[in-house]
C-alpha positions, -999 to +999 in steps of 0.1 A: +735-282+523+721-256+546+705-261+581+668-256+585+655-221+590+622-203+593+603-175+576+586-149+596+557-131+578+559-098+596+540-071+578+511-092+564+485-072+582+497-039+568+480-046+535+453-021+546+473-002+573+508+009+563+516+015+600+537-013+615+527-031+646+518-066+637+538-094+653+548-123+631+517-143+624+534-173+609+567-192+614+575-215+585+597-245+587+623-257+562+635-292+556+670-300+570+697-291+545+672-272+523+666-236+513+630-245+502+602-245+528+583-276+536+547-281+524+532-259+552+557-232+546+551-232+509+514-229+514+520-199+538+542-181+512+517-188+485+489-173+507+511-143+514+518-138+477+481-140+469+472-114+494+500-092+482+488-095+446+453-084+456+469-053+473+496-047+446+485-012+438+494-001+473+527-019+476+560-001+469+584-029+479+585-063+496+617-068+516+629-104+520+657-105+547+676-137+554+693-144+587+716-172+600+726-186+633+763-185+645+774-219+631+801-219+604+824-191+593+813-154+591+814-158+553+793-189+553+767-173+575+764-144+551+762-167+521+735-189+536+714-160+548+715-145+513+707-178+496+676-182+518+664-147+511+669-152+473+651-186+474+620-170+491+622-141+466+622-165+437+592-183+452+572-151+456+580-143+419+568-177+408+535-171+426+530-140+404+545-110+423+565-087+401+602-092+406+609-055+405+592-048+438+609-077+457+643-070+473+663-098+489+691-092+514+711-115+536+723-102+570+742-132+582+741-135+620+740-097+627+704-096+640+697-128+661+664-133+678+683-152+705+720-142+709+744-171+712+781-178+713+799-188+681+791-223+668+759-226+688+730-238+667+698-218+672+670-227+648+650-196+656+679-174+643+678-192+609+650-173+593+638-151+566+616-121+574+592-104+549+581-068+553+562-045+530+567-008+522+536+010+510+532+038+484+525+072+499+488+078+505+485+105+479+492+079+452+464+057+464+434+080+455+406+058+444+421+025+457+395+004+476+402-002+512+379-032+520+371-066+505+400-088+495+426-062+503+413-059+539+437-064+568+447-099+578+452-093+616 
């Protein structure tokens, strides 16, 4: 079983503006020992998927990046971060996003939000981050820019 971790929805506002700059707008909690988010986290991911589907014609890829804290071996940290990213990817696919645009990667403990010594539990380092890469503007001729695809933040 895995320790709880969070999902940071980072690029949600970029649905209308490909430029980065939004801070995470949602931190999602996961049940202890689970790679599946709790009810609130599931609702947040479902909302993210719905917004992405409405902006699908502009999205090139969705990156799902898993992270871990520094507990366990280096190998176990890598495995758990990858398992978390894959779980979130599968959930996004189950909500209707095309699997071909979603890339899941685990980075282990290489990019902590809060650096710690080995074997120190830090819940905020156990996370999955989502980001979006957009198609070049030239491919978007005729795509609407308002309405349901409008920016979130």
